[in-house]
BAFI-3210 file (N, C-alpha, C; in Angstrom, 3 decimals, decimal comma, padded with zeros to 6 digits):
// residues 174
n [1|2|3|4|5|6|7|8|9|10|11|12|13|14|15|16|17|18|19|20|21|22|23|24|25|26|27|28|29|30|31|32|33|34|35|36|37|38|39|40|41|42|43|44|45|46|47|48|49|50|51|52|53|54|55|56|57|58|59|60|61|62|63|64|65|66|67|68|69|70|71|72|73|74|75|76|77|78|79|80|81|82|83|84|85|86|87|88|89|90|91|92|93|94|95|96|97|98|99|100|101|102|103|104|105|106|107|108|109|110|111|112|113|114|115|116|117|118|119|120|121|122|123|124|125|126|127|128|129|130|131|132|133|134|135|136|137|138|139|140|141|142|143|144|145|146|147|148|149|150|151|152|153|154|155|156|157|158|159|160|161|162|163|164|165|166|167|168|169|170|171|172|173|174]
n.u [004,869|004,047|001,724|002,778|003,977|001,713|000,389|002,351|002,273|-000,340|-000,170|001,826|000,538|-001,484|000,115|001,167|-001,164|-001,525|000,642|-000,183|-002,639|-002,844|-003,973|-003,382|-003,284|-002,109|000,260|-000,229|000,011|-000,761|-000,678|002,062|002,975|002,004|003,558|006,130|005,904|005,464|007,765|009,669|008,796|009,208|011,912|015,274|017,149|020,341|020,754|019,661|019,647|017,654|014,615|012,700|011,689|012,955|011,742|012,695|011,668|013,182|013,165|010,335|007,338|004,259|004,059|004,997|002,896|001,113|002,643|002,953|000,274|-000,189|001,614|000,907|-000,479|001,216|004,078|007,563|009,149|008,091|008,699|007,951|007,048|008,574|008,032|009,723|010,558|013,057|015,345|017,927|021,141|022,339|020,318|019,736|020,879|019,789|018,139|016,518|015,464|015,341|013,361|013,550|012,406|010,963|011,686|014,140|015,862|018,237|020,028|020,845|023,465|024,903|023,414|023,843|026,596|026,709|025,484|026,934|028,024|026,369|023,523|021,163|018,309|017,816|015,310|013,741|011,601|011,820|012,151|014,590|016,746|017,780|019,803|021,780|022,555|020,556|018,570|016,003|013,802|010,924|008,424|006,060|004,540|004,081|001,405|000,330|000,624|001,831|005,110|008,286|011,872|014,799|017,866|019,755|022,456|023,413|021,856|022,849|025,510|024,997|024,309|021,699|018,769|016,203|013,001|012,530|010,099|009,221|011,305|010,846|008,665|009,641|010,214|012,635|015,887|018,990]
n.v [-005,280|-002,637|-002,927|-003,510|-001,069|000,575|-000,659|-000,291|002,490|002,915|001,684|003,276|005,747|005,125|004,678|007,243|008,530|007,561|008,829|011,467|011,416|009,995|010,548|010,846|010,807|008,979|006,411|004,860|001,748|000,013|001,559|002,090|-000,507|-000,890|001,018|-000,131|-002,584|-001,581|-000,053|-002,097|-003,566|-001,830|-001,519|-002,549|-005,445|-007,099|-010,092|-013,002|-016,259|-017,021|-018,472|-017,047|-013,707|-011,895|-009,989|-008,370|-007,387|-005,445|-005,486|-004,688|-003,907|-002,650|-002,722|-005,143|-007,057|-006,091|-006,354|-009,153|-009,884|-008,923|-010,299|-012,652|-011,692|-010,376|-010,315|-010,148|-009,386|-011,753|-013,532|-015,225|-013,667|-013,519|-012,679|-011,769|-011,499|-009,922|-009,757|-009,629|-008,943|-011,080|-012,363|-011,208|-011,934|-013,282|-011,465|-009,293|-006,881|-004,704|-003,575|-001,164|-000,945|001,793|001,810|000,585|002,261|003,349|001,375|001,551|002,138|-000,202|-002,081|-001,212|-001,634|-004,424|-005,261|-004,209|-003,648|-005,551|-006,408|-005,170|-003,493|-000,915|000,258|002,755|003,553|005,965|009,439|011,162|009,376|008,540|010,237|009,242|006,912|005,009|003,568|004,405|006,585|006,795|009,281|011,463|014,166|017,792|018,144|015,864|013,610|010,566|010,074|009,717|009,836|009,575|007,855|007,718|007,450|005,657|003,402|002,859|002,164|-000,283|-001,762|-001,481|-000,294|002,083|002,677|005,475|006,820|006,164|007,239|009,917|010,380|010,662|012,758|014,023|013,599|012,095]
n.w [-024,369|-024,249|-022,752|-020,255|-019,614|-019,414|-017,275|-015,286|-015,132|-014,189|-011,647|-010,472|-010,433|-008,643|-006,360|-006,092|-005,440|-002,848|-001,655|-001,708|-000,417|001,968|004,753|008,189|011,697|013,218|012,461|009,362|008,682|006,694|004,386|004,392|003,872|001,266|-000,053|000,371|-001,061|-003,674|-004,085|-004,017|-006,218|-008,384|-008,515|-009,252|-008,768|-008,620|-010,542|-008,938|-007,418|-005,731|-004,532|-003,366|-002,647|-000,165|002,435|005,231|008,388|010,647|013,979|016,117|014,594|013,395|010,691|009,856|010,167|008,232|005,904|005,846|005,519|002,938|001,353|-000,019|-002,161|-003,816|-006,012|-006,726|-009,519|-010,511|-008,528|-005,554|-002,464|000,700|003,991|006,857|010,338|012,275|014,993|015,451|014,095|012,747|011,475|009,076|006,680|004,251|003,025|000,664|001,035|003,764|006,307|008,606|011,785|013,566|016,266|016,190|014,923|015,883|015,392|012,800|011,702|012,347|010,917|008,299|008,135|008,482|006,157|004,133|000,818|-000,213|-002,234|-000,891|-000,015|002,213|004,197|006,089|008,882|010,027|009,689|007,713|007,816|005,437|004,891|006,418|005,305|004,751|002,166|001,659|003,372|005,211|005,888|007,505|006,113|006,561|006,081|007,010|005,425|004,044|002,839|001,097|001,317|-000,685|-001,197|-003,666|-004,211|-002,279|-002,948|-005,492|-004,867|-003,785|-005,937|-006,835|-008,461|-009,345|-010,753|-012,906|-012,739|-010,152|-008,675|-009,172|-007,529|-004,992|-002,147|-001,667|-003,126|-002,802]
ca.u [005,708|003,240|000,813|003,533|004,132|000,418|000,182|003,264|001,759|-001,515|000,280|002,539|-000,470|-002,105|001,081|001,200|-002,384|-001,244|001,558|-000,867|-003,926|-002,867|-004,099|-003,413|-002,592|-001,285|000,880|-001,046|000,962|-001,238|-000,121|003,502|003,178|001,805|004,783|007,237|005,712|005,651|009,186|010,355|008,368|009,753|013,359|016,003|018,209|021,155|020,182|019,979|019,039|016,739|013,255|011,823|012,161|012,815|011,633|012,873|011,375|014,135|012,511|008,879|006,585|002,979|004,188|005,235|001,601|000,566|003,435|002,586|-001,069|-000,147|002,631|000,315|-001,078|002,263|005,341|008,586|009,772|007,572|009,185|007,126|007,591|008,578|008,239|010,191|010,893|014,375|015,718|019,373|021,811|022,678|019,127|019,486|021,676|019,160|017,151|016,720|014,986|015,213|012,582|014,012|011,357|011,332|012,334|015,492|016,584|019,587|020,862|021,073|024,880|025,284|022,736|024,564|027,894|026,485|025,002|027,770|028,419|025,358|022,379|020,056|017,733|017,477|014,189|013,505|010,345|012,125|012,518|015,953|017,812|018,394|021,029|022,768|022,892|019,412|018,172|014,714|013,266|009,540|008,069|004,752|004,823|003,352|-000,034|-000,069|000,605|003,013|006,001|009,591|013,099|015,548|019,308|020,165|023,883|023,541|021,287|023,796|026,629|024,516|023,920|020,245|018,268|014,786|012,418|012,522|008,782|009,207|012,272|010,191|007,692|010,353|010,206|013,988|016,762|020,436]
ca.v [-004,319|-001,461|-003,260|-003,384|000,361|001,084|-001,193|000,417|003,850|002,850|001,399|004,442|006,764|004,698|004,955|008,698|008,867|007,322|009,880|012,728|011,349|009,131|011,373|010,069|011,313|007,845|005,797|003,918|000,729|-000,571|002,418|001,806|-001,792|-000,661|001,687|-001,097|-003,496|-000,876|000,286|-003,341|-003,961|-000,929|-001,424|-003,645|-006,096|-007,985|-011,433|-013,920|-017,568|-017,371|-018,793|-016,105|-012,349|-011,810|-008,685|-008,558|-006,250|-005,496|-004,911|-004,833|-002,859|-003,092|-002,930|-006,570|-007,712|-005,651|-006,979|-010,571|-009,973|-008,638|-011,088|-013,640|-010,991|-009,679|-010,965|-009,211|-010,019|-013,105|-014,351|-015,188|-012,845|-014,046|-011,613|-012,312|-010,530|-010,188|-008,930|-009,742|-008,699|-012,334|-012,856|-010,365|-012,404|-013,678|-010,444|-008,349|-005,612|-004,657|-002,446|-000,925|-000,391|003,051|001,513|000,071|003,248|003,553|000,277|001,711|002,022|-001,618|-002,764|-000,838|-002,307|-005,865|-005,524|-003,432|-004,295|-006,525|-005,769|-005,168|-002,171|-000,611|001,199|003,083|004,197|007,259|010,518|011,676|008,371|008,405|011,041|008,464|005,692|004,190|003,821|005,098|006,963|007,254|010,352|012,079|015,577|018,769|017,972|014,568|012,625|009,717|010,278|009,103|010,428|008,546|008,002|006,975|007,163|004,417|002,304|002,563|001,418|-001,643|-002,326|-001,428|000,870|002,314|003,289|006,937|007,260|006,058|008,222|011,218|010,513|010,945|014,163|014,489|012,558|012,320]
ca.w [-023,662|-024,002|-021,657|-019,011|-019,346|-018,968|-015,938|-014,394|-014,966|-013,312|-010,283|-009,951|-010,126|-007,387|-005,300|-005,926|-004,704|-001,436|-001,203|-001,541|000,261|003,149|005,945|009,425|012,867|013,604|011,299|008,622|008,256|005,441|003,344|004,390|003,202|-000,168|-000,503|000,348|-002,188|-004,942|-004,195|-004,397|-007,557|-009,394|-008,336|-009,879|-008,003|-009,460|-010,670|-007,838|-007,649|-004,652|-004,942|-002,678|-002,418|001,293|003,088|006,671|009,261|011,761|015,150|016,202|013,925|012,850|009,245|009,653|009,967|006,942|004,843|005,815|004,946|001,510|000,639|-000,925|-003,302|-004,565|-006,357|-007,184|-010,683|-010,636|-007,419|-004,353|-001,377|002,064|004,972|008,132|011,373|012,853|016,143|015,550|012,814|012,078|010,785|007,909|005,556|002,992|002,668|-000,429|001,552|005,220|006,802|009,973|012,643|014,210|017,549|015,930|014,109|016,411|014,894|011,367|011,309|012,422|009,804|007,080|008,175|008,302|004,798|003,212|-000,424|-000,634|-002,875|000,059|000,144|003,606|004,268|007,495|009,257|010,645|008,778|007,653|007,867|004,113|004,960|007,180|004,593|004,349|000,786|001,690|004,688|005,212|006,813|007,339|005,873|007,368|005,842|007,557|004,348|003,969|001,704|001,332|000,792|-001,378|-001,293|-004,863|-004,117|-001,512|-003,733|-006,570|-004,255|-003,510|-007,230|-006,939|-009,184|-009,166|-011,948|-012,922|-012,270|-008,701|-008,189|-009,241|-006,433|-003,738|-001,723|-001,923|-003,641|-002,638]
c.u [004,920|002,270|001,513|003,693|002,836|000,143|001,082|002,754|000,567|-001,093|001,018|001,588|-001,176|-001,181|001,162|-000,032|-002,216|-000,334|000,771|-002,167|-003,956|-002,829|-004,108|-002,680|-001,685|-000,761|-000,073|-000,107|000,520|-000,680|001,392|003,781|003,000|003,032|005,918|007,100|005,946|007,096|009,972|010,039|009,021|011,227|013,992|017,105|019,071|020,502|020,612|019,212|018,078|015,334|012,244|012,504|011,892|012,826|011,702|012,529|012,279|013,534|011,011|008,211|005,293|003,039|004,407|003,913|000,990|001,329|003,101|001,222|-001,067|000,765|002,022|-000,281|-000,044|003,392|006,299|009,316|009,335|007,987|008,280|007,827|007,494|008,866|008,640|010,524|012,240|014,614|017,229|019,990|022,124|021,508|018,842|020,059|020,978|018,129|017,533|016,344|014,847|014,447|012,943|012,894|011,867|012,103|013,766|016,331|018,008|020,554|021,235|022,534|025,353|024,660|023,483|025,914|027,738|026,071|025,824|028,176|027,422|024,181|021,116|019,590|017,317|016,463|013,926|012,150|010,577|012,641|014,010|017,059|018,398|019,701|022,147|023,035|021,742|019,069|016,909|014,337|011,828|009,396|006,653|005,003|003,927|001,841|-000,538|-000,095|001,927|003,807|007,326|010,691|013,960|017,034|019,791|021,646|024,104|022,989|022,233|025,000|026,259|024,033|022,408|019,856|016,755|014,245|012,392|011,195|008,689|010,156|011,639|009,157|008,347|010,317|011,586|014,844|018,209|021,179]
c.v [-003,073|-001,699|-003,134|-001,917|000,966|000,609|-000,496|001,824|003,869|002,623|002,582|005,576|006,406|004,975|006,452|009,163|008,641|008,405|011,131|012,638|010,497|009,986|010,467|010,802|010,216|007,199|004,783|002,873|000,014|000,236|002,210|000,519|-001,652|000,028|000,674|-002,035|-002,803|-000,448|-000,958|-003,717|-003,113|-000,612|-002,651|-004,137|-006,887|-009,371|-012,279|-015,208|-017,982|-017,597|-017,861|-014,739|-012,076|-010,354|-008,955|-007,268|-006,413|-004,746|-005,116|-003,629|-003,453|-003,273|-004,409|-007,285|-007,345|-006,259|-008,462|-010,741|-009,763|-009,528|-012,072|-012,998|-010,305|-010,633|-009,862|-009,905|-011,461|-014,040|-014,143|-014,385|-013,593|-012,863|-012,272|-011,171|-010,914|-009,254|-008,877|-009,580|-009,978|-012,894|-012,092|-010,912|-012,694|-012,665|-009,699|-006,939|-005,733|-003,396|-002,291|-000,252|000,881|002,806|001,001|001,031|003,473|002,453|000,438|001,529|000,568|-002,415|-002,479|-001,535|-003,802|-006,215|-004,814|-004,255|-005,310|-005,787|-005,860|-003,730|-001,988|000,531|001,481|003,743|005,593|008,247|010,850|010,643|008,062|009,203|010,306|007,105|004,769|004,527|004,661|005,380|007,431|008,430|010,815|013,570|016,491|018,681|016,617|013,451|011,859|010,008|009,597|009,951|009,282|008,877|007,137|006,619|005,839|003,227|001,886|001,781|-000,040|-002,354|-002,448|-000,197|000,918|002,975|004,809|007,472|007,222|007,056|009,616|011,442|010,861|012,436|014,793|013,307|012,982|011,535]
c.w [-023,302|-022,851|-020,315|-018,648|-018,837|-017,551|-014,928|-014,114|-014,026|-011,872|-009,677|-009,632|-008,826|-006,206|-005,038|-005,184|-003,218|-000,879|-000,858|-000,749|001,515|004,415|007,176|010,519|013,405|012,327|010,671|008,015|006,987|004,261|003,250|003,619|001,690|-000,757|-000,644|-000,847|-003,526|-005,148|-004,630|-005,841|-008,642|-009,172|-008,969|-008,950|-008,969|-009,498|-009,478|-008,063|-006,540|-005,190|-004,300|-002,615|-000,945|001,754|004,585|007,393|010,472|012,936|015,074|015,556|013,387|011,343|008,930|009,348|008,610|005,771|004,715|005,150|003,435|000,702|-000,350|-002,175|-004,194|-004,921|-006,784|-008,328|-010,863|-009,516|-006,206|-003,249|-000,057|002,985|006,278|009,083|011,956|014,027|016,311|014,154|012,047|011,269|009,483|006,610|004,254|002,496|001,397|000,047|003,063|005,577|008,275|010,756|013,316|015,505|017,395|015,087|014,583|015,948|013,429|010,979|011,361|011,278|008,508|007,006|007,885|006,878|003,726|001,991|-000,947|-001,260|-002,007|000,225|001,603|003,610|005,737|007,696|009,824|009,609|008,865|007,625|006,499|004,069|005,701|006,549|004,238|002,902|000,715|003,133|004,499|006,164|006,525|007,217|006,723|007,193|006,345|006,527|004,299|002,702|002,013|000,715|000,295|-001,412|-002,464|-004,842|-003,390|-002,294|-004,853|-006,038|-004,039|-004,779|-007,385|-007,747|-009,049|-010,427|-011,798|-012,390|-010,754|-008,067|-008,161|-008,143|-005,107|-003,430|-001,940|-002,343|-003,420|-003,688]
res [m|k|a|i|s|i|l|q|s|i|l|l|v|a|l|a|g|f|v|f|s|s|q|a|q|t|t|n|y|k|v|h|a|v|f|v|y|n|i|a|k|y|s|q|w|p|t|h|d|q|k|e|f|v|i|t|v|f|g|k|s|k|i|y|d|e|l|v|a|g|a|e|h|h|t|i|g|g|i|k|i|k|v|q|e|a|s|d|l|t|q|l|g|n|s|q|m|i|v|v|a|d|s|k|s|s|s|l|s|e|i|l|k|a|t|e|g|k|p|i|m|v|v|t|e|r|e|g|l|h|k|k|g|a|g|i|s|f|f|v|n|d|q|g|k|l|n|f|d|l|n|l|t|e|l|t|k|r|r|l|s|m|s|k|s|l|t|n|l|a|a|s|v|l]
***
């Protein structure tokens, strides 16, 4: 058990390093993918009988390619990760996590309605959408560093929880 705590601490420190050092004028989707995997890894979902942990990218985003590239190197709770792309709300049903591409941010209310009451974490590439119901919103701060805001109220409604260490890395928490 102690080994798990040490490993978690090392991974969270590495994630924190990305928060504070991911300088970029353009979006660094590799860093976004690392965030997504670590957020998934240090969050809790209700027990499910699926053989894969499904991350769906809703809309076109370069994060999709980075998530696909990293999927073979990560598991969530010992479960293999499947990354898929969706362009229609009907394709979201078997997801545990939905990453909403910036270009599809205007669809957030429909996504939330389609997934209401389900243990699905909604993550957005656009700043501030955690205030409109997304569980997590990525943003680049004034120093050009990637960070995220968190809506714990929404995650709790969806029967999801996040480690305290990860929660503490969020720029703001609702």
